[in-house]
N, C-alpha and C positions, 0 to 999 in steps of 0.2 A: 468292525467293518474296515477301519483304516488299515489294520494289519493284513486283512484279506486283500485289499486293493494293492497294498505295498508289494505283495508277493506275486501279483499277476503281471506277466511280462508285457501285456498290451496296454497297461495303464500308464498314461503319460500326461499327468496334470501338474500344475505348478504347486498346488497346496493340497496334499492328501487329506488332511484333517477336514478342510472345508469341503472338498469333493465328496468325502464320505458322508458328511452331514447333509449336503445337498441331495445326494442320491437317496439316502434314507428318508429325508423329509418329502421329497418329490414322490417317491413310490408310495410311502405311507399315506400322504394326503390324497393323492389321486385314487389310490385303491379304496380308501375310506369313502371318498365322494362317489365312486362308482357303485359301491355296495349300498350306500345310502339312497342313491337315485339310480337304480339299475336300468331304468328305461332310457336314459340319456345317451348311452354309448354301448354297443354290443361288446361283450368281454373280449372277443377275438380282435376287434378293432382297437380296443384299449391296449391289449398285449402287443399288437403289431406296430403301434406308435410309441409306447412307453419304452420298450426294450431297446429299439434302435436309438431313441433319443439319449437314453442313459449311456449306451455304448459309445455313441459319437462324443459325448462329453468326456468320458473317461479315456478315450484314445487320445484326446487332446492334440495339442500342437507342439508340445515340449519333448525334447529328446530324452530327458532324464527327470525322474520324479524324486524330489527330496524325501527322506524318511518321515514317518509319522512323528508328530510332535515338533517338527522343525518349521512350523508355520511362522511367517514373518510377524513381528510384533506390530500390532495395529494400534493407532492412537485414537 
């Protein structure tokens, strides 16, 4: 996922590795929840909210995205 995001010209995040993990986790978790409890949110509403949320996050506010694997060391 990180490599896919790294190649996309509209992705502008500070940490590609973390962004990839967040996107996968968010989509996976929310999709699982929707399928487990299908009556809580119509699928179309889910799609109309999740896709723009992920897109806004990935477009970010940074002008340049460092390559995958260059995440800052965390303590």
